[in-house]
N, C-alpha and C positions, 0 to 999 in steps of 0.2 A: 596047362599049357605053359611051356618053359619061357622065361623071359627073354632068352636069346635065340629063339627059334627063327625069328625073322632075319637075323644077320646071316643066316646060311644062304639066303637068296642073293645077298650082295657080294659074296666072296667071288664069283666069277667075274663081276664088274670091276671090283678092285684090282684083281689080277690082270685083266685087260688093260685097266688104266696104268699099271705099273709096266707092263710089257711095252705099251704105247710110248711111255716116257723114255724107256732105255733104248728102244729101237728107233724113235723118230725124233723126240724132242731134244734129248742130251746131245746127239751127234750134230744136230743142226746148230744148237748153242755153240758147240766147240768149233765148228766151221765158221760160223759168223764171226766168233771172237778172234779166230786165226786171221781172217780176212781183215778185220778191223785193225788189227796189230800191224799187218802188212802195209796198210794204207798209212798209218801213222808213222811208219818208219821209212817212207819213200824220200828219196833225196835226189838232187840234180845229178843227172847222168844215168839214172837207172833206166832200163828199157822195160816197157810195160805193154800190155794188150788190153784195148778196152772192151766192153760189153759188146760192142758192134764189130769186133774183130780188127780195129785199127791198131797197128803197131807203131810205136814211136818211142822216142828218147826224151826223157823229161829235160826241159831247159830251165824250168824254174816253177815254184809253188808259191802261190799268193799268201800273204801273212796270215791270213784267217783260215789257210789250208782248205779252201773250198775249190779253188781254180787252179789248174795245172796248165802250163804252157809246154806244148810237144813239138818236136821236130819229127816230121813224118817222111821226109824225103827231100829230093830236089827236082825242080823243074826249070830248064833252061840256066842251069847254073845258079839258081835262087833257091835258098832254102825254103821249104814250105813249113810254116808254123800254124799251129791250131790251138785254141784253148778248149779244155774239156772241164766238166766237173770231177771233182775228186770221186765222187760216188760212181762214175762211169768206168773205172779202173776195175778190170776183172783179174788179171794176173801180172806177176812180176816175172820178167825174162832174165835168166843168167846162164851164160854159156849157151845161148840159143834154146835152152829148154824152159817150159813154162813151169814156175815154181810158185809156191804159196798163193793162197786166193781161193776162189770158189772151186 
């Protein structure tokens, strides 16, 4: 009996693992890194879209960068402001188009 005969049974599993990494894990890591970079570079005046579909303009970001103050529109000539978690931001809008993010 050859000492490496049992390794042949594991080659398909190793190949499946490599394919799984390059088709699923690596692209997801790149997407997550791009989204995190977008969140870190948000500034006052940026237009964003939340995970819930709320569109607004950033009025301010807390010092610990966890809470964002948004302007979402006007009601009776009064600006409507809300606070959201930074993690709730899905997209950055530029020129009316959604860019960067998930």
